[in-house]
C-alpha positions as CSV (number, residue, x, y, z in Angstrom):
1,X,53.8,-33.6,12.0
2,X,54.0,-31.2,15.3
3,X,52.6,-31.3,18.4
4,X,49.3,-30.1,19.3
5,X,47.3,-29.4,22.4
6,X,44.0,-30.9,22.3
7,X,42.1,-29.6,25.3
8,X,41.4,-26.0,26.0
9,X,39.6,-24.4,29.5
10,X,38.0,-21.7,27.9
11,X,35.0,-20.9,26.1
12,X,33.9,-18.2,23.7
13,X,30.3,-16.5,23.3
14,X,29.0,-14.4,21.0
15,X,27.5,-10.7,21.8
16,X,25.7,-8.6,19.5
17,X,26.2,-4.8,20.0
18,X,24.2,-2.8,17.5
19,X,24.9,0.6,19.1
20,X,28.5,1.3,19.0
21,X,28.2,3.6,21.9
22,X,27.7,0.3,23.8
23,X,31.0,-1.3,22.7
24,X,33.7,-1.5,25.7
25,X,37.2,-0.3,26.0
26,X,39.9,-3.0,26.0
27,X,42.6,-2.9,28.7
28,X,45.3,-5.9,28.7
29,X,46.6,-7.4,31.8
30,X,49.9,-9.0,32.7
31,X,48.4,-12.3,33.3
32,X,47.2,-12.6,29.5
33,X,43.8,-11.5,30.8
34,X,41.9,-8.6,30.0
35,X,39.6,-5.8,31.4
36,X,36.6,-4.6,29.6
37,X,35.1,-1.0,30.5
38,X,31.5,-0.5,29.6
39,X,29.6,2.8,29.7
40,X,27.3,1.6,32.1
41,X,28.9,0.9,35.7
42,X,26.4,-1.9,36.3
43,X,27.8,-3.8,33.4
44,X,31.2,-3.1,34.5
45,X,30.2,-4.8,37.8
46,X,29.2,-8.0,36.3
47,X,32.0,-8.3,34.2
48,X,34.3,-7.5,37.0
49,X,33.4,-11.0,38.8
50,X,34.8,-13.1,35.9
51,X,38.3,-13.5,34.1
52,X,38.1,-12.4,30.8
53,X,40.5,-13.4,28.1
54,X,39.6,-12.0,25.0
55,X,37.4,-9.7,23.3
56,X,37.1,-8.9,19.5
57,X,34.9,-8.1,16.7
58,X,33.7,-11.7,15.2
59,X,33.5,-11.1,11.5
60,X,36.1,-7.9,11.1
61,X,36.4,-8.4,7.3
62,X,32.6,-8.0,6.4
63,X,30.3,-5.2,6.3
64,X,26.8,-4.4,7.5
65,X,25.0,-6.3,10.3
66,X,28.0,-9.1,10.8
67,X,30.2,-6.2,12.1
68,X,27.7,-6.0,15.2
69,X,29.1,-9.2,16.6
70,X,32.0,-9.6,19.0
71,X,33.1,-12.7,20.6
72,X,34.0,-12.9,24.4
73,X,36.5,-15.7,25.7
74,X,36.0,-16.6,29.3
75,X,35.8,-19.7,31.6
76,X,32.4,-19.5,33.3
77,X,28.9,-19.7,31.5
78,X,27.7,-17.9,34.8
79,X,28.7,-14.6,33.2
80,X,27.0,-15.2,29.8
81,X,23.5,-16.2,31.9
82,X,23.9,-13.0,34.1
83,X,24.3,-10.6,31.2
84,X,21.3,-12.2,29.8
85,X,19.4,-11.6,32.8
86,X,20.4,-8.3,33.8
87,X,21.3,-6.3,30.7
88,X,18.7,-5.1,28.2
89,X,19.1,-7.1,25.0
90,X,19.2,-3.6,23.1
91,X,22.5,-3.1,24.9
92,X,24.1,-6.5,24.8
93,X,22.0,-9.1,22.6
94,X,22.8,-12.7,23.6
95,X,21.1,-14.9,20.5
96,X,22.0,-18.5,22.4
97,X,19.3,-20.1,24.0
98,X,19.1,-18.7,27.6
99,X,18.4,-19.1,30.4
100,X,19.5,-22.6,31.0
101,X,16.7,-25.3,32.3
102,X,16.6,-28.6,34.6
103,X,18.4,-31.6,33.1
104,X,16.5,-34.1,31.7
105,X,15.7,-36.6,33.9
106,X,16.1,-39.6,31.3
107,X,20.0,-38.1,31.0
108,X,20.3,-38.4,34.5
109,X,19.1,-41.8,34.7
110,X,21.3,-42.8,31.6
111,X,24.5,-41.7,33.0
112,X,24.6,-40.4,36.6
113,X,27.4,-42.6,38.5
114,X,28.5,-44.5,35.6
115,X,31.8,-44.9,33.9
116,X,32.1,-45.2,30.0
117,X,34.6,-46.0,27.6
118,X,35.3,-44.6,24.3
119,X,34.4,-47.4,21.6
120,X,33.9,-45.7,18.2
121,X,33.4,-42.6,16.7
122,X,31.9,-41.2,13.4
123,X,30.1,-38.4,12.0
124,X,26.8,-37.5,10.0
125,X,26.9,-35.5,7.1
126,X,23.2,-35.3,5.5
127,X,24.6,-32.7,2.7
128,X,27.2,-35.5,1.3
129,X,25.3,-38.5,2.0
130,X,28.0,-39.6,4.4
131,X,26.3,-41.5,7.9
132,X,28.0,-43.5,10.6
133,X,27.9,-46.6,8.4
134,X,30.6,-45.4,6.3
135,X,32.5,-42.9,8.6
136,X,33.0,-45.0,11.7
137,X,36.3,-45.5,13.1
138,X,36.6,-48.4,15.9
139,X,38.9,-47.4,19.2
140,X,41.4,-50.2,19.4
141,X,41.0,-52.2,22.6
142,X,44.6,-51.3,23.5
143,X,43.2,-47.7,24.4
144,X,41.3,-47.2,27.2
145,X,39.5,-43.5,27.0
146,X,37.2,-43.6,29.5
147,X,35.0,-40.9,31.2
148,X,32.7,-40.9,34.3
149,X,29.3,-38.8,35.0
150,X,28.0,-37.3,38.3
151,X,25.1,-35.5,38.9
152,X,24.2,-33.1,41.7
153,X,20.9,-32.1,42.4
154,X,21.5,-29.4,44.7
155,X,23.1,-27.5,41.7
156,X,21.4,-29.2,39.0
157,X,25.0,-29.6,37.5
158,X,26.2,-32.9,35.8
159,X,30.2,-33.2,35.9
160,X,31.9,-35.4,33.1
161,X,35.5,-36.0,33.8
162,X,38.4,-38.3,33.0
163,X,37.7,-41.6,34.9
164,X,41.5,-42.3,35.1
165,X,44.2,-40.0,36.0
166,X,45.1,-39.2,32.4
167,X,43.9,-40.3,29.1
168,X,46.2,-42.5,26.9
169,X,47.5,-38.8,25.3
170,X,48.0,-37.5,28.9
171,X,45.0,-35.4,29.2
172,X,42.6,-34.8,31.9
173,X,39.7,-32.8,32.0
174,X,36.4,-32.1,34.1
175,X,33.6,-29.8,32.9
176,X,30.3,-29.1,34.3
177,X,27.4,-28.9,32.3
178,X,23.7,-27.5,32.5
179,X,20.4,-28.3,31.1
180,X,19.7,-27.1,27.6
181,X,16.5,-28.2,25.8
182,X,16.8,-31.9,25.7
183,X,20.4,-31.8,26.2
184,X,23.7,-30.1,28.0
185,X,25.5,-27.2,27.5
186,X,28.9,-26.8,28.9
187,X,29.0,-24.2,31.9
188,X,32.1,-24.3,33.6
189,X,35.6,-26.1,32.4
190,X,37.9,-27.2,35.2
191,X,41.7,-26.9,33.8
192,X,43.2,-30.0,34.3
193,X,46.5,-31.4,32.3
194,X,46.5,-30.3,29.1
195,X,49.2,-32.1,27.2
196,X,50.5,-31.9,23.6
197,X,50.4,-34.8,21.6
198,X,51.0,-35.8,17.7
199,X,48.0,-36.1,15.7
200,X,49.9,-39.5,14.6
201,X,49.3,-41.1,17.8
202,X,46.6,-43.5,17.8
203,X,45.1,-41.6,20.9
204,X,44.9,-38.3,19.5
205,X,42.1,-38.3,17.1
206,X,39.5,-40.3,19.3
207,X,40.5,-37.8,22.0
208,X,39.9,-34.8,19.8
209,X,36.7,-35.9,18.5
210,X,35.5,-36.6,22.0
211,X,36.6,-33.1,23.3
212,X,35.0,-31.7,20.6
213,X,31.6,-33.0,21.4
214,X,31.9,-32.2,24.8
215,X,32.9,-28.7,23.9
216,X,36.2,-28.2,25.7
217,X,38.6,-28.9,22.5
218,X,40.7,-25.9,21.5
219,X,39.7,-25.8,17.7
220,X,36.3,-27.1,17.8
221,X,33.2,-26.2,15.5
222,X,30.7,-28.0,17.4
223,X,27.6,-26.2,18.2
224,X,24.4,-26.2,19.9
225,X,23.6,-28.6,22.6
226,X,25.4,-31.9,23.8
227,X,22.7,-35.0,23.1
228,X,22.7,-38.0,25.0
229,X,20.9,-40.9,24.2
230,X,20.9,-44.5,23.9
231,X,21.6,-46.7,20.6
232,X,18.4,-48.9,20.1
233,X,20.0,-52.0,19.1
234,X,23.1,-52.1,21.4
235,X,21.9,-50.1,24.5
236,X,25.3,-48.2,24.0
237,X,25.3,-44.5,24.9
238,X,25.8,-42.0,22.2
239,X,27.3,-38.2,22.6
240,X,26.2,-35.9,19.6
241,X,26.7,-32.5,18.8
242,X,26.0,-30.6,15.9
243,X,28.8,-28.9,13.7
244,X,28.8,-25.6,12.2
245,X,28.4,-27.1,8.7
246,X,25.6,-28.7,9.2
247,X,26.4,-32.1,10.1
248,X,26.8,-33.6,13.6
249,X,29.7,-35.8,15.6
250,X,28.9,-38.6,17.6
251,X,31.3,-40.7,20.0
252,X,29.6,-44.4,20.9
253,X,30.7,-45.2,24.5
254,X,29.9,-48.6,26.4
255,X,29.4,-48.8,29.9
256,X,32.7,-49.7,31.7
257,X,31.4,-51.0,35.0
258,X,28.7,-53.1,33.1
259,X,31.1,-54.9,30.5
260,X,33.2,-56.2,33.6
261,X,30.0,-57.2,35.6
262,X,28.5,-59.2,32.8
263,X,31.9,-61.2,32.7
264,X,31.5,-63.9,35.7
265,X,34.7,-65.3,36.5
266,X,33.6,-68.4,37.6
267,X,32.4,-69.2,33.8
268,X,35.9,-68.8,32.5
269,X,37.6,-72.0,31.3
270,X,41.2,-72.8,30.9
271,X,42.3,-75.8,28.3
272,X,44.9,-76.3,25.6
273,X,44.6,-77.5,22.1
274,X,46.7,-80.5,20.7
275,X,49.9,-79.0,18.6
276,X,48.8,-75.2,19.6
277,X,51.3,-73.4,22.1
278,X,48.8,-71.0,23.7
279,X,47.3,-71.3,26.4
280,X,43.1,-71.3,25.5
281,X,40.3,-69.6,27.6
282,X,36.9,-69.7,27.2
283,X,33.9,-67.2,28.2
284,X,36.6,-64.2,28.5
285,X,33.6,-62.0,26.8
286,X,36.4,-59.7,25.0
287,X,37.5,-58.5,28.4
288,X,41.3,-58.4,29.5
289,X,42.7,-59.7,32.8
290,X,45.9,-60.0,34.4
291,X,46.9,-63.7,34.5
292,X,49.6,-65.5,36.8
293,X,50.4,-68.9,36.5
294,X,52.2,-71.1,39.3
295,X,53.6,-74.7,39.9
296,X,52.4,-76.8,42.4
297,X,55.0,-75.5,45.0
298,X,53.6,-72.1,44.6
299,X,56.4,-70.6,42.6
300,X,55.2,-68.2,39.7
301,X,56.0,-69.3,36.4
302,X,54.3,-67.1,33.9
303,X,52.2,-63.9,34.3
304,X,50.3,-61.7,31.9
305,X,49.4,-58.4,32.8
306,X,46.8,-57.7,30.0
307,X,45.7,-61.5,29.2
308,X,43.8,-62.1,26.0
309,X,43.1,-65.1,24.6
310,X,46.0,-67.1,22.9
311,X,48.9,-64.4,24.4
312,X,50.7,-66.7,26.8
313,X,52.9,-69.4,25.2
314,X,52.8,-72.7,27.5
315,X,55.1,-74.7,25.1
316,X,57.8,-74.7,27.9
317,X,55.9,-75.6,30.5
318,X,56.2,-79.4,31.7
319,X,53.5,-81.7,32.0
320,X,51.7,-81.6,35.1
321,X,49.2,-79.7,37.3
322,X,49.2,-75.6,37.5
323,X,47.3,-73.2,39.2
324,X,46.0,-70.1,37.4
325,X,45.1,-66.9,39.3
326,X,42.9,-64.4,37.4
327,X,42.6,-60.8,38.4
328,X,39.9,-58.5,36.8
329,X,39.8,-54.5,36.4
330,X,37.7,-54.5,39.6
331,X,40.5,-56.5,41.7
332,X,38.0,-59.5,41.6
333,X,40.2,-62.9,42.0
334,X,39.9,-66.4,41.3
335,X,42.4,-69.3,41.3
336,X,41.7,-72.1,38.7
337,X,43.5,-75.6,38.3
338,X,45.2,-76.4,34.9
339,X,46.4,-79.6,33.5
340,X,49.0,-79.0,31.3
341,X,49.2,-82.4,28.9
């Protein structure tokens, strides 16, 4: 399988132009952008404030009313909103639900200032009877795909971006969203690191699904608003968006900081089991830690950067007293005594 670019910084919207006299002339620039010239100067003035990447007939091989639809490729939804507010619908008709509204307070309270880890993906398809119970795919614990949310009350924009420097596939994104009914709509996608990865890589399919739902994936077929809500049974965060084929894609996220906070370092216990060569630990709550083992002279004997239960073989340690330093992802530390039998 070849390499594929998952992220795309561009957006596309559809305009309906029923009168052919309102179709713009296209000029191609040297920087892979285009310029549009409309018959009305005030429309030219609007488009001149934005970078346009493409403009084409949406359904070129059809006939009748479908020929009236044109796709404009851009990066900033302010363009579409300005056209909606300033240009008569009989000249350039935008059939999406505009203008935007305030972001729902429930969404703000759910996500603002929080970081979440993607834990699974799934799809709902009412036509085929396929629901999350049969399409669910769990993200391996070795893949930390983390995103963070921040809300700006002045601009009424919700920013969603990569929580770490890059994702497991080497991607970085930062995207702004505004209110759309009870959900969010992509408003501006800031270009980050747009890496190519192979579909055979474990991170690829999970990131592709996430980016499709967020509306920042190059080949996505998701439509409508980004819905955000919590799962009743678990309290996990759900991101959902309808697709173009009457189904919906979902990503399930767990609050990252919450999962760490709930794990009290004081509750962890280390012990050994007869005839078992591995160090045992209780109350890890499925979290990973950095573990360092020292002898009584302070010399480091063993270490595990991502310690999980039964991941350190202590069979070569001599009988005696040892000290175990535990460091969590928030850099909290605690030292435990451990007596090797």
